[in-house]
N, C-alpha and C positions, 0 to 999 in steps of 0.2 A: 831813256834820256829825258823824256817828258817829265817824269817824276822829279828828276834832278832840277829841272827848270822851275818847278813849283816849290822847291825847297826841301824835298824829301832827301834825307842823307843816308839812312840805314836801309839800303835796298838789297833784296835777295830774289833771285829768279831760279826757276827749275826749267831746264831745257835738255831733252834727251839727245838732240842732235849735236854732234861734236863741232861741226862747222859753225852753227849758229851760236853755240856756247862761246867759242873763241872770239867771234865777232863782238859779242856782248862784253867779254873781258877786255877786248881792245878799246872799248869805249868806257872802261872803268867801272863796269857793273859786276857785282859779285854773282856768280852763276854756279849752281850745282848741276853738273852734266849727268842728269839722271831723271827718271820719272819721279813723280811725287809719291814715293813709297812710305810705308809706315815708319821704317827706321830713320828716314829723312825728316818726317814730320815730328817724331819724338824729340829730335835735337832742338826743335824750335817751338816746343809746346807752349801755348798761351803767350807768344811773343809778338804776334802780328796785329797791328792796328788796322791794317787794310790789306786785303788779298784780292788781286785782280786776275780773272781768268777770261780772256777774250777769245772766243771761237775755238775753245778746246773741249767744251762739253758735248760737241757733236762727234768728236773723234775718239772718244774713250769708250771702251767696251766693258769697263768695270767702274761705273760711275759712283756706286755706293762707297767703294773703297776710296776713291778720289775725294768725294765730299767729306767723308769721315776724317781724312787726313787734313783737309783744308780747315775743318772746324776744330781739329785738335791744335793747330797752330794759332788759331784766332783767339785774341783776348776776349774776355766776357763782354766787353763793350765795343768790340771791333766790328768791322763791316766787310762783307764779301760783295764784290761787284762782278757780275758775270754777263757776258754778251753771247748771244746765240742767234743763229739765223732764225727768223720768225716764220714758222710753218704756215701760219694763217696767211701771210703774204704770198707764200708759194702757191697756196690754193687759189687765192684771189687773182693773182697775176699770171697763173700757169707757168711759173718759173721752174719748170721741171728739170732744167739743166743744173739746178742746185742739188739735185739728188744724185749722189754718186758714192763710190766705194769707200771714201774716207769718212763718210758720215754714218755713224752707227745710230744716231739719234736725231730726231726732228722735233723741235720744241714749240709749244704754245705756252702762254702764261699759266693756263690751267694745269698742264702736265708738269711743268717745272715747279709750280707752287705746291702741288700734291707731293712731288718728290722731296722738296725741302721740308715740308711739314712732317713727312715720315721720318726725317732725321732731326726733328725738334728744332728746326730753324725757320725763322719767319721772314718772308719777303715783304718788306715794308714800303718799297717804292719800285715803280716800273715805268719804263719809257720806250717808245718806239724810235729807232734811229735808222738812218739811210744806208748804213754799211751793208755790203753784199746784196744790194737790191732790197733791203728790208730786214732789220734785225731787232732783237729785243734786248734791252739792258735792264737787269734787275739788281736791286740792292737788298741784301739779307743780313740778318743778325741772329745771334744765339739768345739774345735777351728776350725773355718770355713776355715782358711788359712793353715791348717796342710798339709804338703806335703805327698802325698800317695806314698809309696815305690813300687818298681818294684815287690816285692813279692806278693802283692795283685793282680796286673794286671796279673802276670804270672799264678797264681792259678785260677783266674776267666776265663782266656783263656783256661786253661786245662779242666775246667769243661764244657765249651761250646763245645770244641772239643769232649769230652767224651760223650756228648749228654744228660746231666742231665735234660734238658727240654723236652726230647722226651720220650713218653710213652713206646717205644719199649725196652728201657734199663731196665725198671721195669718188663716188661713181660718176658724178658730173665732171669732176676733175679729169677722170680718165677719158670721158667723151670729148671734152674740150681739147685734150692733147691730140686725139685722133683727128679732129678737125684742123688743128694747127699743122699737123703733118701734111695733110692734103693741100692746105693753102700754101705752105712753104714750097712743096714740090712744084706747084704751078708757077709760083712767083720766081723761084730761082731759075727755072727754065726760060722764062720770059726775060729775066735780067741777063742771063748768060748770052742769049741771042743778041741782045742790044749791046752788051759790054763783054767781049770775049776775054779781055785781060783783067780778071778779078783777083784781088789780093785779100786774104783774110788777116784780121788783126786781133791779137790776144789769144795766145795758146794756153788758156787756162783749163782747169778741170771741167768747167761748165761748157767750154768750147768742145772738148773731146766728147762729152755726152751728146751735145747737139749734133755734131757732125756725124757721129755714128748712128744716132737716132734717125737722122734724115738721109743716111746712106750717101753722104757726099764723098767724092773721091777726087783725085788729082785732075780729072776731066773738068771739074768745076773750079777747083782751087789748086793751083800747082804749089803755092807756098802760103804760109801764114807767118806773120812776124810777131815778135814779142821782145820787150825790153830786157827780159831776164837772160843774161848771157849764158846761164847754165843750160838753157833749152836750145842753144844755137846748134844747128846742123843735126838735130834729132828729128824724129817723126812723131806725129800725133798717133797715139795708140789706136790700132785697128785700121790705119789708113796708110797711104803712100804719100801723104802731104808733109812736105819738109818744113821745119821751123827755122826761120832765119832771124838773126838779131836785126833790130831796126836800122842799125848802122850799115847793114849790107844793101839796103834799098834806098838810101838817102838821095842818090842821083838818078833814080828811076821814077817814071810816071806811069800810073795805072789808071785804067778806065774807071774802075770803081773799087772801093774798099768796103768789105763787110766786116763790121766790128762785132766780134763774138763776146768781148768783155763789155757787154751792153751797159753794165752799171757805171762804167767809166767813159761812156760814149762821147759826151761833150768835151771832156779833157783830151781824149785821143784825137778827135776831129780838130780841135784847136791847135794842137801841137804838131800836126802832121799834114798841114795843108799843101806842102810841096810835093807830096807823093800822089795826090789825086784831088780832083775838084768835087768828087762825088763820094760821100760817106753814108753808108746805110747801116743802121742797127739791125742785127739779126732778128730782133723782136718785131721790127717792122715787116719783115717777110712772113710773119705769122698771120698777118691781117688778110681778111678776105678781099678788102678793097685796096690792097697794096699798089696795084698797077695804076689805079686812078690817083691815089695819093702821090705816087712817084712822079707821074706826069705833071701834076699840079705843082709839086715842090721843086723839080729839077729840070723840067723841059719847057 
């Protein structure tokens, strides 16, 4: 719909989900209910001025085929725009909960740049964005004479200095996660003694990873709420924690709310002040000095 607002009129989308495809059609968008296969790409060979792929490059286990089909549909002077979760952020921020079964690939600019070059495609612009707690947006072209902007060179140099090609950075990542686990266990036990009635918020994939990693159970969180009605009355995988729609708890008051969808913490807190006076980001519980921070902020 955003493309329509900006004046684009000849739009086409590929969506393998029947439900989402129908929702798009209901909004007047032409959708092919299928994956981006070769037979689909051939029909639209060299017809696309712009191709957008947001957060799908992590979910595909045959990326070479996908990129070849994208480039097949692209005009010689067209542009591909791709967004991926930025793995450098994952390492820096220890956002390990973004690593889960749906993600086959974890990208840095170095890795995605090499991948595109192997397919004779040039990344000419790159930018860091806030989506999903830190993402990378790249702009690419088939034109061999396309000028590469300084943004690409700058981020590539940052990654080299950061040491992404050195195994030590990944070993430190592992060590940091072990420390986080110990901090969390201490902090959640302290918080539970102070606030017996704790509600979880945001039944996302990252929430499932965190809760299972920390071995939380219904003794800590009886319920977790989410705005997605499709998750209503289901359970977080691997737990006995039931997911409720936010409408089910609108007249209840909880001692404390732990927000597992930490990338949307401010918005969630702002929109749900009626259910609790105390909102804690799950990432705050990772801190060694959480108890001191909590007493200063809330007590």
